[in-house]
A tleap script that builds the chain and sets N, CA, C and O, in Angstrom:
source leaprc.protein.ff14SB
mol = sequence {
  NMET ARG ARG GLY ASN ILE GLN GLN LYS GLU
  ASN THR MET ALA VAL THR MET LEU ASP PRO
  LYS SER ALA LEU LEU VAL VAL ASP LEU GLN
  LYS GLY ILE VAL SER LEU PRO ALA ALA HIE
  PRO VAL ALA ASP VAL VAL ALA ASN ALA ARG
  MET LEU ALA ASP ALA PHE ARG ASN HIE GLY
  LEU PRO VAL VAL LEU ILE ASN VAL ALA GLY
  ILE ALA PRO GLY ARG ASN GLU GLN PRO ARG
  HIE ALA GLY GLY GLN LEU CPRO
}
set mol.1.N position { 131.301 133.286 84.848 }
set mol.1.CA position { 131.146 132.298 85.897 }
set mol.1.C position { 132.501 131.638 86.132 }
set mol.1.O position { 133.223 131.330 85.184 }
set mol.2.N position { 132.837 131.424 87.391 }
set mol.2.CA position { 134.131 130.825 87.720 }
set mol.2.C position { 133.910 129.630 88.642 }
set mol.2.O position { 133.236 129.734 89.667 }
set mol.3.N position { 134.490 128.493 88.259 }
set mol.3.CA position { 134.418 127.284 89.072 }
set mol.3.C position { 135.836 126.824 89.336 }
set mol.3.O position { 136.528 126.384 88.418 }
set mol.4.N position { 136.277 126.920 90.579 }
set mol.4.CA position { 137.651 126.535 90.898 }
set mol.4.C position { 138.623 127.390 90.113 }
set mol.4.O position { 138.526 128.617 90.128 }
set mol.5.N position { 139.556 126.757 89.429 }
set mol.5.CA position { 140.526 127.475 88.607 }
set mol.5.C position { 140.073 127.608 87.163 }
set mol.5.O position { 140.798 128.175 86.346 }
set mol.6.N position { 138.893 127.100 86.828 }
set mol.6.CA position { 138.409 127.111 85.448 }
set mol.6.C position { 137.378 128.212 85.276 }
set mol.6.O position { 136.382 128.265 85.997 }
set mol.7.N position { 137.623 129.077 84.325 }
set mol.7.CA position { 136.666 130.136 84.025 }
set mol.7.C position { 135.755 129.636 82.911 }
set mol.7.O position { 136.242 129.150 81.890 }
set mol.8.N position { 134.444 129.747 83.089 }
set mol.8.CA position { 133.485 129.250 82.125 }
set mol.8.C position { 132.672 130.415 81.589 }
set mol.8.O position { 132.192 131.247 82.358 }
set mol.9.N position { 132.517 130.476 80.271 }
set mol.9.CA position { 131.712 131.521 79.663 }
set mol.9.C position { 130.237 131.233 79.923 }
set mol.9.O position { 129.843 130.080 80.099 }
set mol.10.N position { 129.441 132.272 79.946 }
set mol.10.CA position { 128.014 132.111 80.230 }
set mol.10.C position { 127.275 131.318 79.155 }
set mol.10.O position { 126.279 130.663 79.462 }
set mol.11.N position { 127.731 131.357 77.914 }
set mol.11.CA position { 126.996 130.701 76.834 }
set mol.11.C position { 127.530 129.319 76.481 }
set mol.11.O position { 127.231 128.812 75.400 }
set mol.12.N position { 128.311 128.697 77.359 }
set mol.12.CA position { 128.821 127.358 77.082 }
set mol.12.C position { 127.919 126.303 77.716 }
set mol.12.O position { 127.179 126.577 78.660 }
set mol.13.N position { 128.001 125.089 77.171 }
set mol.13.CA position { 127.217 123.973 77.696 }
set mol.13.C position { 128.137 123.083 78.517 }
set mol.13.O position { 129.339 123.013 78.258 }
set mol.14.N position { 127.578 122.415 79.490 }
set mol.14.CA position { 128.337 121.447 80.272 }
set mol.14.C position { 128.715 120.273 79.377 }
set mol.14.O position { 128.008 119.974 78.414 }
set mol.15.N position { 129.807 119.617 79.682 }
set mol.15.CA position { 130.256 118.477 78.897 }
set mol.15.C position { 129.207 117.360 78.896 }
set mol.15.O position { 129.129 116.577 77.950 }
set mol.16.N position { 128.418 117.294 79.940 }
set mol.16.CA position { 127.415 116.235 80.049 }
set mol.16.C position { 126.177 116.508 79.202 }
set mol.16.O position { 125.305 115.644 79.112 }
set mol.17.N position { 126.073 117.668 78.583 }
set mol.17.CA position { 124.922 118.009 77.745 }
set mol.17.C position { 125.336 117.967 76.279 }
set mol.17.O position { 126.463 118.330 75.940 }
set mol.18.N position { 124.431 117.527 75.411 }
set mol.18.CA position { 124.682 117.513 73.982 }
set mol.18.C position { 123.562 118.250 73.270 }
set mol.18.O position { 122.383 118.022 73.541 }
set mol.19.N position { 123.935 119.128 72.366 }
set mol.19.CA position { 122.957 119.834 71.546 }
set mol.19.C position { 122.304 118.811 70.615 }
set mol.19.O position { 123.021 118.041 69.976 }
set mol.20.N position { 120.984 118.775 70.516 }
set mol.20.CA position { 120.315 117.765 69.689 }
set mol.20.C position { 120.575 117.920 68.196 }
set mol.20.O position { 120.188 117.048 67.417 }
set mol.21.N position { 121.215 118.998 67.778 }
set mol.21.CA position { 121.525 119.207 66.361 }
set mol.21.C position { 123.009 118.997 66.073 }
set mol.21.O position { 123.502 119.424 65.029 }
set mol.22.N position { 123.719 118.348 66.983 }
set mol.22.CA position { 125.164 118.172 66.843 }
set mol.22.C position { 125.515 116.850 66.188 }
set mol.22.O position { 124.732 115.900 66.191 }
set mol.23.N position { 126.715 116.817 65.625 }
set mol.23.CA position { 127.335 115.584 65.151 }
set mol.23.C position { 128.782 115.623 65.630 }
set mol.23.O position { 129.369 116.696 65.764 }
set mol.24.N position { 129.342 114.470 65.882 }
set mol.24.CA position { 130.743 114.383 66.294 }
set mol.24.C position { 131.567 113.979 65.083 }
set mol.24.O position { 131.292 112.959 64.450 }
set mol.25.N position { 132.582 114.781 64.761 }
set mol.25.CA position { 133.511 114.471 63.679 }
set mol.25.C position { 134.842 114.077 64.305 }
set mol.25.O position { 135.486 114.889 64.970 }
set mol.26.N position { 135.249 112.842 64.092 }
set mol.26.CA position { 136.513 112.339 64.628 }
set mol.26.C position { 137.465 112.215 63.445 }
set mol.26.O position { 137.244 111.409 62.542 }
set mol.27.N position { 138.529 113.023 63.456 }
set mol.27.CA position { 139.428 113.107 62.304 }
set mol.27.C position { 140.773 112.456 62.606 }
set mol.27.O position { 141.428 112.775 63.599 }
set mol.28.N position { 141.170 111.538 61.730 }
set mol.28.CA position { 142.519 110.959 61.718 }
set mol.28.C position { 142.976 110.341 63.028 }
set mol.28.O position { 144.018 110.725 63.561 }
set mol.29.N position { 142.222 109.398 63.550 }
set mol.29.CA position { 142.687 108.663 64.732 }
set mol.29.C position { 143.070 107.226 64.370 }
set mol.29.O position { 143.002 106.327 65.208 }
set mol.30.N position { 143.474 107.022 63.115 }
set mol.30.CA position { 143.926 105.687 62.722 }
set mol.30.C position { 145.364 105.472 63.184 }
set mol.30.O position { 146.039 106.422 63.582 }
set mol.31.N position { 145.833 104.222 63.132 }
set mol.31.CA position { 147.148 103.842 63.671 }
set mol.31.C position { 148.287 104.717 63.152 }
set mol.31.O position { 149.142 105.128 63.937 }
set mol.32.N position { 148.322 105.008 61.868 }
set mol.32.CA position { 149.426 105.776 61.295 }
set mol.32.C position { 149.546 107.170 61.872 }
set mol.32.O position { 150.651 107.704 61.965 }
set mol.33.N position { 148.439 107.768 62.260 }
set mol.33.CA position { 148.458 109.123 62.810 }
set mol.33.C position { 148.748 109.095 64.304 }
set mol.33.O position { 149.570 109.875 64.786 }
set mol.34.N position { 148.092 108.215 65.039 }
set mol.34.CA position { 148.282 108.207 66.492 }
set mol.34.C position { 149.665 107.689 66.898 }
set mol.34.O position { 150.045 107.801 68.063 }
set mol.35.N position { 150.414 107.129 65.960 }
set mol.35.CA position { 151.776 106.692 66.285 }
set mol.35.C position { 152.777 107.841 66.171 }
set mol.35.O position { 153.934 107.692 66.564 }
set mol.36.N position { 152.343 108.987 65.637 }
set mol.36.CA position { 153.217 110.156 65.504 }
set mol.36.C position { 153.283 110.933 66.820 }
set mol.36.O position { 152.390 110.807 67.658 }
set mol.37.N position { 154.333 111.733 67.005 }
set mol.37.CA position { 154.414 112.570 68.211 }
set mol.37.C position { 153.216 113.521 68.270 }
set mol.37.O position { 152.765 114.020 67.239 }
set mol.38.N position { 152.708 113.767 69.466 }
set mol.38.CA position { 151.525 114.614 69.626 }
set mol.38.C position { 151.703 115.555 70.815 }
set mol.38.O position { 152.545 115.332 71.685 }
set mol.39.N position { 150.896 116.603 70.830 }
set mol.39.CA position { 150.949 117.585 71.919 }
set mol.39.C position { 150.367 117.024 73.209 }
set mol.39.O position { 150.736 117.459 74.300 }
set mol.40.N position { 149.462 116.065 73.087 }
set mol.40.CA position { 148.808 115.460 74.257 }
set mol.40.C position { 149.018 113.953 74.192 }
set mol.40.O position { 149.205 113.409 73.104 }
set mol.41.N position { 148.993 113.274 75.316 }
set mol.41.CA position { 149.153 111.809 75.294 }
set mol.41.C position { 148.090 111.164 74.400 }
set mol.41.O position { 146.892 111.382 74.582 }
set mol.42.N position { 148.546 110.376 73.443 }
set mol.42.CA position { 147.641 109.792 72.451 }
set mol.42.C position { 146.590 108.903 73.111 }
set mol.42.O position { 145.434 108.900 72.689 }
set mol.43.N position { 146.972 108.161 74.125 }
set mol.43.CA position { 146.003 107.293 74.805 }
set mol.43.C position { 144.854 108.116 75.378 }
set mol.43.O position { 143.704 107.679 75.344 }
set mol.44.N position { 145.153 109.303 75.903 }
set mol.44.CA position { 144.103 110.174 76.433 }
set mol.44.C position { 143.214 110.718 75.321 }
set mol.44.O position { 141.996 110.805 75.479 }
set mol.45.N position { 143.822 111.083 74.199 }
set mol.45.CA position { 143.062 111.607 73.056 }
set mol.45.C position { 142.086 110.545 72.554 }
set mol.45.O position { 140.911 110.832 72.327 }
set mol.46.N position { 142.576 109.322 72.384 }
set mol.46.CA position { 141.727 108.229 71.899 }
set mol.46.C position { 140.634 107.913 72.920 }
set mol.46.O position { 139.483 107.698 72.542 }
set mol.47.N position { 140.978 107.882 74.202 }
set mol.47.CA position { 139.977 107.604 75.246 }
set mol.47.C position { 138.896 108.684 75.263 }
set mol.47.O position { 137.713 108.371 75.400 }
set mol.48.N position { 139.293 109.956 75.125 }
set mol.48.CA position { 138.310 111.046 75.097 }
set mol.48.C position { 137.434 110.966 73.861 }
set mol.48.O position { 136.230 111.214 73.939 }
set mol.49.N position { 138.020 110.622 72.720 }
set mol.49.CA position { 137.235 110.475 71.492 }
set mol.49.C position { 136.220 109.349 71.647 }
set mol.49.O position { 135.074 109.471 71.212 }
set mol.50.N position { 136.647 108.254 72.268 }
set mol.50.CA position { 135.726 107.129 72.486 }
set mol.50.C position { 134.588 107.523 73.437 }
set mol.50.O position { 133.427 107.192 73.197 }
set mol.51.N position { 134.935 108.233 74.517 }
set mol.51.CA position { 133.920 108.676 75.469 }
set mol.51.C position { 132.883 109.573 74.767 }
set mol.51.O position { 131.677 109.420 74.964 }
set mol.52.N position { 133.380 110.505 73.949 }
set mol.52.CA position { 132.468 111.384 73.217 }
set mol.52.C position { 131.626 110.602 72.221 }
set mol.52.O position { 130.420 110.829 72.117 }
set mol.53.N position { 132.249 109.682 71.486 }
set mol.53.CA position { 131.509 108.880 70.510 }
set mol.53.C position { 130.417 108.064 71.199 }
set mol.53.O position { 129.294 107.984 70.701 }
set mol.54.N position { 130.739 107.466 72.332 }
set mol.54.CA position { 129.732 106.698 73.081 }
set mol.54.C position { 128.583 107.591 73.523 }
set mol.54.O position { 127.419 107.200 73.425 }
set mol.55.N position { 128.901 108.791 74.011 }
set mol.55.CA position { 127.859 109.716 74.469 }
set mol.55.C position { 126.965 110.138 73.304 }
set mol.55.O position { 125.742 110.179 73.440 }
set mol.56.N position { 127.570 110.448 72.167 }
set mol.56.CA position { 126.777 110.850 71.003 }
set mol.56.C position { 125.875 109.705 70.553 }
set mol.56.O position { 124.688 109.908 70.301 }
set mol.57.N position { 126.440 108.503 70.454 }
set mol.57.CA position { 125.643 107.348 70.015 }
set mol.57.C position { 124.518 107.045 71.007 }
set mol.57.O position { 123.411 106.703 70.592 }
set mol.58.N position { 124.783 107.164 72.305 }
set mol.58.CA position { 123.752 106.920 73.314 }
set mol.58.C position { 122.605 107.909 73.208 }
set mol.58.O position { 121.486 107.616 73.629 }
set mol.59.N position { 122.881 109.092 72.640 }
set mol.59.CA position { 121.836 110.099 72.441 }
set mol.59.C position { 121.271 110.062 71.024 }
set mol.59.O position { 120.511 110.948 70.634 }
set mol.60.N position { 121.641 109.037 70.252 }
set mol.60.CA position { 121.129 108.902 68.890 }
set mol.60.C position { 121.674 109.952 67.929 }
set mol.60.O position { 121.051 110.247 66.909 }
set mol.61.N position { 122.834 110.516 68.251 }
set mol.61.CA position { 123.434 111.548 67.404 }
set mol.61.C position { 124.527 110.933 66.532 }
set mol.61.O position { 125.164 109.956 66.927 }
set mol.62.N position { 124.741 111.500 65.359 }
set mol.62.CA position { 125.712 110.910 64.432 }
set mol.62.C position { 127.163 111.096 64.868 }
set mol.62.O position { 127.548 112.117 65.437 }
set mol.63.N position { 127.954 110.051 64.573 }
set mol.63.CA position { 129.404 110.081 64.774 }
set mol.63.C position { 130.017 109.778 63.411 }
set mol.63.O position { 129.732 108.740 62.813 }
set mol.64.N position { 130.855 110.680 62.927 }
set mol.64.CA position { 131.479 110.530 61.617 }
set mol.64.C position { 132.974 110.336 61.815 }
set mol.64.O position { 133.648 111.193 62.386 }
set mol.65.N position { 133.491 109.200 61.339 }
set mol.65.CA position { 134.919 108.914 61.421 }
set mol.65.C position { 135.551 109.313 60.090 }
set mol.65.O position { 135.167 108.798 59.040 }
set mol.66.N position { 136.515 110.226 60.134 }
set mol.66.CA position { 137.115 110.783 58.926 }
set mol.66.C position { 138.583 110.385 58.870 }
set mol.66.O position { 139.334 110.604 59.821 }
set mol.67.N position { 138.981 109.802 57.753 }
set mol.67.CA position { 140.388 109.484 57.504 }
set mol.67.C position { 140.824 110.316 56.307 }
set mol.67.O position { 140.321 110.132 55.199 }
set mol.68.N position { 141.745 111.214 56.529 }
set mol.68.CA position { 142.225 112.090 55.475 }
set mol.68.C position { 143.406 111.423 54.784 }
set mol.68.O position { 144.358 110.991 55.433 }
set mol.69.N position { 143.331 111.345 53.473 }
set mol.69.CA position { 144.417 110.749 52.697 }
set mol.69.C position { 144.825 111.719 51.590 }
set mol.69.O position { 144.000 112.095 50.757 }
set mol.70.N position { 146.069 112.115 51.580 }
set mol.70.CA position { 146.547 112.988 50.517 }
set mol.70.C position { 146.091 114.420 50.697 }
set mol.70.O position { 145.837 114.878 51.811 }
set mol.71.N position { 145.995 115.112 49.586 }
set mol.71.CA position { 145.610 116.521 49.589 }
set mol.71.C position { 144.345 116.698 48.767 }
set mol.71.O position { 143.980 115.823 47.982 }
set mol.72.N position { 143.700 117.793 48.941 }
set mol.72.CA position { 142.473 118.078 48.198 }
set mol.72.C position { 142.788 118.215 46.713 }
set mol.72.O position { 143.765 118.873 46.355 }
set mol.73.N position { 141.977 117.605 45.834 }
set mol.73.CA position { 142.212 117.739 44.397 }
set mol.73.C position { 142.161 119.207 43.974 }
set mol.73.O position { 141.295 119.967 44.407 }
set mol.74.N position { 143.114 119.584 43.115 }
set mol.74.CA position { 143.126 120.949 42.603 }
set mol.74.C position { 143.796 121.947 43.521 }
set mol.74.O position { 144.094 123.066 43.105 }
set mol.75.N position { 144.036 121.568 44.748 }
set mol.75.CA position { 144.631 122.504 45.687 }
set mol.75.C position { 146.101 122.739 45.367 }
set mol.75.O position { 146.585 123.869 45.436 }
set mol.76.N position { 146.795 121.690 45.024 }
set mol.76.CA position { 148.215 121.812 44.707 }
set mol.76.C position { 148.557 120.701 43.728 }
set mol.76.O position { 148.726 119.548 44.124 }
set mol.77.N position { 148.655 121.043 42.470 }
set mol.77.CA position { 148.935 120.029 41.459 }
set mol.77.C position { 150.430 119.781 41.282 }
set mol.77.O position { 150.823 118.906 40.511 }
set mol.78.N position { 151.270 120.544 41.990 }
set mol.78.CA position { 152.716 120.367 41.911 }
set mol.78.C position { 153.122 119.180 42.783 }
set mol.78.O position { 152.569 118.995 43.867 }
set mol.79.N position { 154.080 118.374 42.325 }
set mol.79.CA position { 154.549 117.277 43.168 }
set mol.79.C position { 155.258 117.845 44.414 }
set mol.79.O position { 155.836 118.931 44.371 }
set mol.80.N position { 155.201 117.113 45.482 }
set mol.80.CA position { 155.896 117.525 46.704 }
set mol.80.C position { 157.395 117.340 46.520 }
set mol.80.O position { 157.839 116.392 45.872 }
set mol.81.N position { 158.159 118.242 47.086 }
set mol.81.CA position { 159.611 118.189 46.994 }
set mol.81.C position { 160.181 117.640 48.293 }
set mol.81.O position { 159.810 118.082 49.381 }
set mol.82.N position { 161.069 116.688 48.175 }
set mol.82.CA position { 161.711 116.095 49.347 }
set mol.82.C position { 163.017 116.831 49.620 }
set mol.82.O position { 164.099 116.266 49.453 }
set mol.83.N position { 162.920 118.075 50.035 }
set mol.83.CA position { 164.112 118.862 50.312 }
set mol.83.C position { 164.616 119.545 49.059 }
set mol.83.O position { 163.998 119.435 48.000 }
set mol.84.N position { 165.703 120.232 49.164 }
set mol.84.CA position { 166.259 120.927 48.012 }
set mol.84.C position { 165.521 122.218 47.716 }
set mol.84.O position { 164.666 122.652 48.488 }
set mol.85.N position { 165.858 122.820 46.600 }
set mol.85.CA position { 165.244 124.101 46.239 }
set mol.85.C position { 163.952 123.893 45.485 }
set mol.85.O position { 163.803 122.944 44.715 }
set mol.86.N position { 163.040 124.781 45.715 }
set mol.86.CA position { 161.782 124.764 44.984 }
set mol.86.C position { 161.996 125.474 43.642 }
set mol.86.O position { 162.861 126.344 43.543 }
set mol.87.N position { 161.230 125.122 42.620 }
set mol.87.CA position { 161.380 125.788 41.305 }
set mol.87.C position { 160.997 127.257 41.383 }
set mol.87.O position { 161.061 127.967 40.379 }
savepdb mol mol.pdb
quit
């Protein structure tokens, strides 16, 4: 299916529809992250996240705010190196 310049797959849902088994996961939109350089304007990213969160909440669907700190335990027990050669 083609609408204007946007090609849409047959099995996709419109943005205005929400699957009743969905949850919205919003990852790392705290001040420290959104102040970093980004591929898209941060104000737009935050506004879109808010719009989605409002839509999910209005439909009684869960919104999970995730703040990632550090690395996963056991994934890398070596200290991070600030430049220089690795052992």
